[in-house]
N, C-alpha and C positions, 0 to 999 in steps of 0.2 A: 742482251747477254753482258757478261762480265768479262774483263780482260785483266790478266795477270802476266807481267813480264819482268825480266831481269836484265840490267844493262851493266856490263863490266867494262872497264876502261883503264888505260895506262896513260898517265900524263907525265911529260918529262921535258926537261930543259937541256939535258946532256945525257950521255950514255953512263954516267956515274950512278951508282946505286942509290946514293943519297938524294939525287935529283929526280928520282922516279916516285910516283905515287899510283897505287892501284886503288880503284874505287868500284864498288859493286852496289848498284841501287835497285831496290825492289819496288815495283809499282803495281797498284790495283786501281783500275779505272782512272788512269792518268794521275793518280795521287801517289806521291812517294810516301812509303809507309816505313822503310827500314834502309839504312845505308851503312856500308862498311867502308872505311877509309884506312889505308895503311899508315898514313901519317897519325891518325887517332889510335889506331890498333885494336879497334873494337867496333861492334855494331852500335848504331844509334837508331832509335825508334822515333818516328815522327807522328804516329797515331797511337791511339790506345792499343790497337791490335799489334802495331809495330813495336811499341815499347816492351809488350810481353814477350814477343818473339826475340828481340834483341837481348833481353835479360837472359832468356833460355839459351840462345846461341853463344853468348859471351861466356857462359859456364859450361860449354860443351865443346866438342871437337870441331864444330864449324868455324869458331874464331881462329883456331890453329891453322887449319887448311887455308883460310883466307889470308893470313898473315904470310904464308909461304907463296902466295901468288905473285907478289912483288918480285921475288927472286926466280921463281919457276916459270912464270909466264911472261912478265913485263921485260925483265932484264935481257933474256935471250933474244927477244924480238925487237929491241930498240934500234939495233942496226938496220934490220929489214925495214922497219917503219921510216927511219930517217933516210935511208937510201931511196926508197920509193918516193917519198915527198920531194927530195932534192932533185931527182931526175925528172920530175913533172913540173918543176918551177922554172 
C-alpha cells in the first residue's frame, strides 16, 4: 500500500510572533513532496508532483490560509506548549 500524511508544526524561541515559524510538510511513502514554511511564505515542491502542487497552491487560497496559521494556531498555543514543557523539566 501507499501512505500519504501531513505534518504541521510550530517552532518558537519565545512567545513573540516574529520568533514563531509554522511549517506544514506533505509526505508520500516517507518522501517529502511539498512543504509550506511561514518564514518563506509559500509552498515549495521537492518532487515533480510536489512542484506542480506547490505552483497551484501558491496561486490559490491554500497559501493564504497557511500564512494565517502562524497567528491563528501557533501564537495562541505557544503559552500552553511552553508551560507544559517547563512543568515537566
